[in-house]
N, C-alpha and C positions, 0 to 999 in steps of 0.2 A: 505493500500501498504507501503509495506516495503521498508527501509529505501534504498539510491543507492548500500551501502557496503551488504549489506544482499541480497541484487538484485544480484550483482557481481559475490557474494559466490553460483549462484544457475549456474554460466556457467559451462559447463563441461569440468575441464581439459584436454585437448587431446596431453598433453606432455606425454612422456612415463617416467615412472615414477624415471629411474637414472636421470634423467635431471633436477631433479624438487628442484631447493634450495627455490626457493620462492612460495609462495602459488599464484596461478594466481589470485584472485581476489584483492590481495594486487598489480602485479602486473598491473595489467589492473585501478586499481582504479590510483597508482600512475603517467602514461598514463594518466588519463582524470585531474586529480589534474595539472599533469603540463602543458598540453596542455591548461587549463582553464586559469594557468598563464603566458602563452606563451613563453616554454619552451619547442618549437617546435623540436624535432631528438634527435636522441638517446644518441647523449652525452649531449646535452642540460638536457635531462633527467634526467640523472644523475647527473648532475652540482645540478638540483633541488631536489634532494634528498640528493643532501651535505648540499646547504643551506638552506634548511629547516629541514635538520634533526631531531631538537630538536621537533620543533612543532609536528611535524609527526609520533614521537614516544609519543607526550602528547595525541595529536588527536586519534589516533588508538588503543591506550595503548598499544605498543609495549616492549617488552624487551628493555634497553639501549644499549645490546652489539649486536643488529641487524644489518648487513651486507645488505645494500640494495640493491636493481636488480643491475648489469653494465649496461651499454650502448650497451655490449653485448645482453644481456637477455632482454633488451626493445627492439631489433632488431631482435631480435628471436622470438620474440610474436606477434608482427607488421606482421613481413614476414608469418606467419601462424596461426594466429586468422581468426576464422571464423567473420566477421564483421556482419553478418545479424541477427546474436542472438544476438552479441553486440548490435547495433543500436537499437533493438527493444525495448530492458530494458532502453536504454537509453530512447529513445523516451515515454518510458509506463512512466518511471521517473518523467522525465523532464515536461510533458501532467499534472499531480500530483502537481507537488511544483514550477513549473516555467510555467504557462497557459500564452498565448497572454491574451494581453490587445485589451478589442473593442480601435477601430483607433489605435493603437499602426504600424509607419511604419517598416516595415521588409525587408530586402534584402536576395536575396536567389541567395550564390556561389557555384561554384565547383572549388575541390583542387585536385589533383591529389595525390596518393601517389606512391610516388619514388619506395619506395622498393619491390610494387607489379608489377611491370612493366615484360611481355614476349613479346614472337618473337621478340628480340629483333632485329635480319637480316631478318626485315622484313620493307616495309617502312611505314605499318598502324603499329604502336607497341599498345598490350592491355596492361591496365592498371587496378587496382580499382581507383575510385572516390570518396572523398565524397561529395554531397549536404547538402549546408544547410542552413535553415532558421535563421535567426540571427536577435535580437532587436538592431539598436544600443542605444536606449534609454537605456535599463538597461546593455550592455555590455555584451548580453550571448547568447548562444542557443539554439535554440526553440525547434530544430526538424534536425534531417539529415540522409540522405537514403546515401546506399551506392548503383555504382552502375557503372559497367565493362564495358569500352566504346567503346572497337569493334571500328564499326565502325558511333558508332552517337555521339554528343557531349551531356554537361551539359546539354544543355537546354531540352534537350526530358525527 
C-alpha cells in the first residue's frame, strides 16, 4: 500500500489546465491535514498553511518560495471535487494504517457540506453529506462515506 501522498497523486486532476496553480494532490493533502488539525472552512485552511508554512515545506520537501493555495482555491476544489474516489482512497489508506481495534468504541455521525447545496428554491434542498466513523479513544476518523441527502437522512 502506498502512502497517502502517493494515493492522492493518483486522483485525476479534473481542473482546466489554465486554472492549475497548485497540484491537486497538494491541495487535497492540505485540506486533509487542515481538517484533521481542526481547521474547518476555506479561510481556516488558508490560515493553516500560513501558520504551519515552514513545517509543511519541510514535511513535503517543497521549495521555500512556494505560494500555498488561497481560500478561493480551497473553495473551488471542495465545490467541484468528486468525493467518491477521494473517499475510497481515504478508506483504503485508513484500513491499512489505522485499522479499528477490537472492542474499540466508535461514533458515527454525518455532516452536511454547505458548499454543495443545490435546489435553493425548494423546500427540501439537496446537499452532499459525509458520514464518518470516529474513534474517540484515538481521536481519528477510521472510515467515511459521502452521500447525497435528497429526501433521506444520514441514518440511512
